[in-house]
C-alpha positions, 0 to 999 in steps of 0.5 A, spaced: 780 397 412 785 402 416 792 399 417 795 398 424 801 396 428 801 389 430 806 384 433 811 382 427 810 375 425 817 373 423 819 375 430 825 379 427 822 386 430 818 388 435 812 390 431 810 390 423 805 394 420 799 391 417 796 395 411 789 391 412 791 386 406 799 385 407 805 386 411 809 392 410 817 393 410 815 398 416 817 395 423 818 398 430 823 396 435 823 399 442 818 405 439 823 407 434 820 406 427 825 403 421 824 399 414 826 392 414 831 391 408 830 384 408 825 380 404 818 379 407 816 372 406 810 370 402 803 371 405 802 363 406 808 363 410 806 369 415 800 367 419 794 372 417 792 376 423 785 375 425 779 379 422 778 385 427 772 385 432 770 378 431 768 374 437 771 367 438 767 361 436 765 357 443 762 351 445 754 351 444 751 355 450 744 353 452 739 359 452 737 363 458 730 362 460 725 363 465 724 358 470 717 355 470 716 354 477 718 361 478 712 363 474 707 358 477 709 361 484 708 368 482 701 366 478 699 361 484 701 367 489 696 372 485 690 367 485 690 364 491 685 359 489 682 358 496 689 358 499 691 352 496 694 356 491 698 360 496 701 353 499 703 351 492 706 358 491 711 357 497 713 350 495 714 352 488 718 359 490 723 355 494 724 350 489 725 355 483 730 359 487 734 353 488 734 351 481 735 358 479 741 358 484 744 351 481 743 353 474 750 358 473 746 363 470 742 359 465 735 360 468 732 367 470 726 368 474 728 370 481 724 376 482 718 372 480 720 366 485 720 371 490 714 375 489 710 368 489 713 367 496 711 373 498 704 373 496 704 365 498 706 367 505 701 373 505 695 368 503 697 363 508 697 368 514 691 370 511 688 363 512 691 362 519 687 369 521 681 367 518 681 360 521 683 363 528 677 368 527 672 362 526 675 358 532 676 364 537 670 368 535 666 363 531 661 361 537 655 366 537 652 363 544 651 369 548 648 364 554 641 364 551 642 357 548 644 354 555 638 357 558 634 354 552 637 347 552 635 347 560 628 349 558 627 344 553 629 339 558 625 341 564 619 341 559 620 334 557 621 332 564 614 336 565 611 332 560 613 325 562 611 327 569 604 329 566 603 322 563 606 318 569 600 322 573 594 322 568 596 317 563 595 322 557 599 328 554 596 335 555 597 341 552 603 346 554 598 350 558 596 344 562 604 343 563 605 350 565 604 349 573 609 343 572 614 347 568 614 353 572 615 348 579 621 345 575 624 352 573 624 355 580 628 350 583 623 345 585 624 338 584 619 335 579 617 328 581 612 323 578 607 320 583 
């Protein structure tokens, strides 16, 4: 190990030379080297320097890990699962971002949480659009359904009039005159 100038452990000089295994008599004061003529104390009196390039021992630190809700948010945002996954992706994404922010660097996964949020909101927006399409444009009634209902009601009335007149029901061809009278605006009257 190469030697180096360090603070003098005896305090008599500014610097003393450490040769890698022991202090030497070589000293320096205000940048002027000299030799210390006094006896250097025994090594057990002078504190030894710390070993070079060693990290100081610290208290136990929890390992950095990914937030589980951030992972779940991203996975549910990708899968959608009939839009329920999108809703859960948004919820888990917001909760995980809060947890990551409060973890003081012990949790990661901010990118996954944001990806889950974006995909979840896209899924919810898609669901809203699909619902709007079914609600607004979902009816296929082009007016024929109303006319059909009206014709059925008129036909039923014609059958009742025929039964009231003759006491029996007849075929459709027998109801035609009564039916057409009701369709043309005439009033069907039993009598």
